[in-house]
C-alpha positions in Angstrom: 124.3 109.1 100.1 122.6 112.3 98.9 119.2 111.6 100.4 118.8 114.2 103.2 117.9 111.8 106.0 118.5 113.3 109.5 117.6 112.5 113.1 117.3 113.8 116.7 117.6 111.5 119.7 117.4 111.4 123.5 118.0 108.0 125.1 119.3 106.2 128.2 122.8 106.9 126.8 122.4 110.6 127.0 119.8 111.4 129.6 118.7 110.1 133.0 115.2 108.6 133.5 113.9 111.7 135.1 114.6 113.7 131.9 113.5 110.9 129.5 110.1 110.4 131.1 109.3 114.1 130.7 110.1 114.0 127.0 108.5 110.7 126.2 105.4 110.7 123.9 102.5 108.3 124.3 100.7 107.2 121.1 98.2 110.1 121.1 100.9 112.7 121.8 103.2 111.2 119.1 100.4 111.4 116.6 99.6 115.0 117.5 103.3 116.0 117.3 103.7 114.4 113.9 100.7 116.3 112.5 102.1 119.5 113.9 105.5 118.9 112.4 103.9 118.1 109.0 102.0 121.4 109.0 104.8 123.5 110.6 107.8 122.3 108.7 106.1 120.8 105.6 107.6 117.4 106.2 106.8 114.6 103.7 108.6 111.7 105.5 108.9 111.4 109.3 109.3 108.6 111.8 108.8 109.1 115.6 110.1 106.3 117.9 109.2 106.9 121.6 109.8 104.2 124.3 110.7 104.2 128.0 114.4 104.4 127.0 114.4 106.7 124.0 112.5 109.4 122.0 113.8 109.9 118.5 112.6 111.6 115.3 113.8 110.7 111.9 113.0 113.0 109.0 113.8 113.7 105.3 114.4 117.4 104.3 117.3 119.3 102.6 117.3 121.8 105.4 118.6 120.8 108.9 115.7 121.6 111.2 116.8 119.5 114.1 117.1 122.3 116.6 113.6 123.5 115.7 112.2 120.0 116.1 113.8 119.6 119.5 112.3 122.9 120.7 108.9 122.0 119.2 109.0 118.7 121.0 109.8 120.2 124.3 107.1 122.9 124.0 104.6 120.2 122.9 105.4 118.5 126.3 105.0 121.7 128.2 108.7 122.1 128.8 109.1 125.8 127.9 112.6 126.2 129.5 114.0 124.5 126.4 117.6 125.4 127.1 117.6 123.1 130.2 116.7 120.0 128.0 118.4 120.6 124.7 121.9 119.5 125.8 120.5 115.9 126.3 119.5 115.6 122.6 121.9 114.3 120.0 121.5 115.8 116.5 122.6 113.8 113.4 122.6 115.6 110.1 124.7 112.9 108.3 122.3 110.6 106.3 124.6 107.6 106.6 125.0 107.9 110.3 121.2 108.5 110.9 120.4 105.5 108.7 122.9 103.2 110.5 121.6 104.4 113.9 118.0 103.5 113.0 119.1 100.0 112.0 121.0 99.6 115.3 117.9 100.8 117.3 115.5 98.6 115.4 117.6 95.5 115.8 118.2 96.1 119.5 121.9 96.9 119.4 121.2 100.3 121.0 118.8 99.0 123.6 119.4 99.1 127.3 118.9 95.3 127.3 120.8 94.2 124.2 118.6 92.4 121.8 115.4 93.9 123.3 112.5 91.7 122.1 110.0 94.6 122.2 111.8 97.0 120.0 110.9 95.5 116.6 107.2 95.8 117.4 107.7 99.4 118.7 109.4 100.3 115.4 106.5 98.7 113.4 104.0 100.8 115.4 106.0 103.9 114.7 106.0 103.1 110.9 102.3 102.4 110.9 101.6 105.8 112.4 103.8 107.5 109.7 101.9 105.6 107.0 98.5 106.5 108.5 99.5 110.2 108.5 100.9 110.1 105.0 104.3 110.7 106.4 105.9 107.7 104.8 107.0 108.2 101.2 109.1 105.9 98.9 112.3 106.4 100.9 110.8 105.5 104.3 108.7 102.6 102.9 111.7 101.0 101.4 113.9 101.7 104.4 111.4 100.2 106.9 110.9 97.0 104.8 114.7 96.7 104.6 114.9 97.0 108.4 112.1 94.4 108.8 114.0 92.0 106.6 117.2 92.6 108.5 115.4 91.9 111.8 114.1 88.6 110.3 117.6 87.7 109.3 118.8 88.5 112.9 116.2 86.2 114.4 116.9 83.4 111.9 120.6 83.5 111.5 121.9 84.5 115.0 121.3 83.9 118.7 120.8 87.6 119.4 117.2 87.2 120.5 117.6 84.0 122.4 116.9 83.8 126.1 116.0 86.6 128.6 118.9 89.0 129.0 117.7 91.0 132.0 116.2 90.1 135.4 112.8 91.5 134.5 112.8 89.6 131.2 113.9 86.5 132.9 111.2 86.9 135.5 108.4 87.2 132.8 109.9 84.2 130.9 109.9 82.1 134.2 106.4 83.1 135.0 105.3 82.1 131.5 107.0 78.7 131.9 105.5 78.1 135.3 102.0 79.0 134.2 101.9 76.5 131.2 100.4 73.7 133.3 97.9 76.0 135.0 94.4 76.6 133.7 93.6 80.4 133.8 96.7 81.4 135.7 96.8 84.5 137.9 99.9 86.5 138.5 100.3 89.1 141.3 103.1 91.7 140.9 103.8 93.2 144.3 105.8 96.5 144.4 106.2 99.0 141.6 109.7 100.3 142.1 112.2 100.3 139.2 112.3 96.5 138.9 108.6 96.1 139.4 107.9 98.6 136.6 110.3 96.8 134.3 108.4 93.6 135.0 105.1 95.3 134.2 106.4 96.8 130.9 107.6 93.3 129.9 104.2 91.9 130.8 102.1 94.4 128.8 102.0 92.4 125.6 101.7 89.0 127.3 98.3 87.3 127.5 99.2 84.0 129.3 97.7 85.1 132.6 95.5 87.5 134.4 97.9 90.2 135.8 97.1 92.0 139.1 99.4 94.8 140.3 99.7 96.1 143.9 101.7 98.9 145.5 101.8 100.7 148.9 100.5 103.8 147.0 97.3 102.8 145.2 97.4 105.9 143.0 100.7 104.8 141.5 99.3 101.4 140.7 96.2 102.9 139.1 98.3 105.3 137.0 100.5 102.4 135.7 97.4 100.2 134.9 95.8 103.0 132.9 95.3 101.7 129.3 97.1 98.5 130.2 95.8 94.9 130.7 96.3 95.0 134.4 94.0 94.7 137.4 94.7 96.8 140.5 94.3 95.7 144.1 94.9 97.7 147.3 97.8 96.7 149.6 95.2 96.0 152.3 94.1 92.9 150.3 97.6 91.5 150.2 96.9 88.1 151.7 93.5 87.8 149.9 95.3 88.3 146.6 98.2 86.0 147.5 95.6 83.3 148.2 94.1 83.7 144.8 97.3 84.1 142.8 99.3 81.2 141.3 102.5 83.2 140.8 103.6 86.0 143.1 106.4 88.4 142.0 107.6 90.6 144.8 110.1 93.5 144.5 109.0 95.4 147.6 111.8 97.3 149.4 111.5 96.5 153.1 113.9 95.7 155.9 112.1 92.5 156.9 110.2 90.0 154.7 106.5 90.8 154.2 105.6 87.3 153.0 106.4 84.9 155.8 106.1 81.2 156.5 103.8 81.7 159.4 101.3 83.8 157.4 101.4 81.4 154.4 100.6 78.4 156.6 97.2 80.1 157.3 96.3 79.7 153.7 94.8 76.6 152.2 97.2 75.8 149.4 95.6 73.2 147.1 97.9 73.5 144.1 101.4 74.7 143.5 102.0 78.4 144.3 105.2 80.0 142.9 107.0 82.9 144.5 109.6 85.0 142.8 111.6 87.4 145.0 113.3 90.2 143.2 114.0 92.3 146.4 117.2 93.1 148.1 116.9 92.7 151.1 114.5 89.8 150.5 110.8 90.5 150.8 109.9 86.8 151.0 111.0 84.6 153.9 113.4 81.8 152.6 111.7 79.1 154.7 108.4 79.2 152.9 109.5 76.3 150.7 109.0 74.0 153.7 105.2 74.4 153.1 103.9 71.8 150.8 103.1 73.1 147.3 105.2 76.3 147.6 108.2 76.9 145.4 110.5 80.0 145.7 112.9 81.6 143.2 115.2 84.4 144.1 117.0 87.2 142.2 120.3 85.2 142.1 118.6 82.4 140.1 117.1 84.9 137.7 120.4 86.8 137.4 122.2 83.6 136.4 119.6 83.1 133.7 119.9 86.6 132.5 123.7 86.7 132.5 123.9 83.5 130.4 121.4 84.9 127.9 123.3 88.1 127.7 126.6 86.3 127.1 125.0 84.4 124.2 123.6 87.6 122.8 126.8 89.5 123.0 128.6 86.7 121.2 126.2 87.3 118.3 126.8 91.1 118.0 129.4 90.7 115.2 126.9 88.7 113.1 124.2 91.3 113.8 126.6 94.1 112.6 127.4 92.1 109.5 123.7 91.8 108.7 123.2 95.6 109.3 126.3 96.4 107.0 124.8 94.2 104.2 121.4 95.8 104.6 122.7 99.4 104.6 124.7 98.7 101.4 121.6 97.2 99.8 119.5 100.1 100.8 122.1 102.7 99.7 122.3 101.0 96.3 118.5 101.3 95.9 118.5 105.0 97.1 121.2 105.9 94.6 119.2 104.3 91.8 116.1 106.2 93.0 118.0 109.4 92.2 118.3 108.5 88.5 114.8 107.0 88.3 113.4 110.2 86.6 116.2 110.0 83.9 115.3 106.4 83.2 111.6 107.2 82.9 112.3 110.1 80.6 114.5 107.9 78.4 111.7 105.3 78.2 109.2 108.0 77.5 111.3 109.6 74.8 111.9 106.3 73.0 108.2 105.3 73.3 107.1 108.6 71.8 109.6 108.1 68.9 108.3 104.6 68.4 104.6 105.6 68.3 105.3 108.5 65.9 107.0 106.1 63.5 104.3 103.5 63.8 101.6 106.1 63.1 103.4 107.0 59.9 103.1 103.5 58.5 99.7 102.3 59.8 97.9 103.3 56.7 97.4 100.3 54.4 98.1 97.8 57.2 95.5 95.3 58.3 94.8 94.7 62.1 97.1 91.6 62.2 100.0 93.5 60.5 99.5 96.5 62.8 99.6 94.2 65.9 102.7 92.5 64.7 104.4 95.9 64.0 103.4 97.0 67.6 105.0 93.9 69.1 108.2 94.1 67.0 108.8 97.8 67.7 108.0 97.5 71.4 110.5 94.6 71.7 113.1 96.6 69.8 112.8 99.6 72.2 113.2 97.3 75.2 116.4 95.9 73.8 117.8 99.3 72.9 117.1 100.7 76.4 118.4 97.7 78.3 122.1 98.4 78.2 121.9 102.2 79.0 119.8 101.4 82.1 122.3 98.6 83.2 125.2 101.0 82.8 123.4 103.9 84.5 122.6 101.7 87.6 126.2 100.5 87.7 127.4 104.1 87.6 125.0 104.9 90.5 126.8 102.3 92.7 130.1 103.8 91.8 128.9 107.3 92.5 129.5 108.3 88.8 126.0 108.7 87.5 126.0 112.5 87.0 128.1 112.5 83.8 126.0 109.6 82.3 122.8 111.4 83.1 124.1 114.5 81.3 125.1 112.5 78.3 121.7 110.8 78.0 120.0 114.2 78.4 122.1 115.6 75.5 121.8 112.5 73.3 118.1 112.2 73.5 117.1 115.8 74.4 115.2 114.4 77.4 114.3 117.8 78.8 112.0 118.2 75.8 109.8 115.3 77.0 107.2 115.4 79.7 108.6 115.1 83.3 107.5 112.0 85.1 107.1 111.4 88.8 110.6 111.2 90.4 109.2 108.8 93.0 108.1 106.2 90.4 109.7 102.8 90.9 112.5 101.7 88.6 111.5 98.9 86.3 
């Protein structure tokens, strides 16, 4: 494929979390960096994907500017010792490899949790930003819609998105199930370590309950809740919040349980109260289920759910790869045809000019009805003449043999003598 599509990437496969979080771009930073790249490098098409697990830039230029993009990104993030971070980035100058990588990222094959349900929406947001900044041309528009269609096929034709394939996903799915019979449910997330953070990330786009987060360090909870649909409560209000919550998710690291049967008995539990313990060692005392109206789920139960979902998803991977292969072939066929689009338009333009010149020579003496009939006949004739050259030219594109045919058409019809048309115009 001759389209110069390239990419840079840093992900959970190449860098630890401590590095990735320094490089990650929020929505405002991503927009500012895209504008800077547009001005600095003259980019016409660019896609920035930045999540908790990866930050990637896809772009379309004949020159390989990947090293400059990495340095610009690091400087944008205030990381001026660029040599310390550049080894974590992967550069891909091969268009086919960059294209296939984006398909795998967008479908969830490259995700930390295989089949990640959030990644399609993250890709859509990235594309929307590119479109808003006029950084999405014909190539990127067509590519993204091909990816969206591939994602639709993955959802409809495979089990790749079924179930919750991680403990945090399984936790959110369980909380959503448990809350269905509760009017205005309240969820308390207690502890914001790695697992607690994952639960919060998976809760961000959910609207089934009021979410309250709590941590020993209040500042950390407030930072996480910034621009998120979360309420923050201080650890001092633990039992007050437990009394108000319907579902309590705890991932607190503590030697002894912090939620005990004795303390729970002091509460007046009028409806069911669900506890989900994600801690090792346990942060919720096992005996609390002896209290009427209290149900407890532990990490083993959730892990069994996640393992089964992951098994189903992994079994679907070959089908997902088949869909990606078919989508890449389809997109490559289109991109090859786009390269000969100017020749097709020049040919149409040349024949149209010849047609009009000949009609003008014979219009004198014709009445309006005769002139209209002549217009229709000649227009139809041109369409029939041009049909076969276009079919053969498109077929030659798929075989990678279009250059010789383009040269022949140029020589036969002297196409260079006719006005150039926009090379990005769609093929009819």
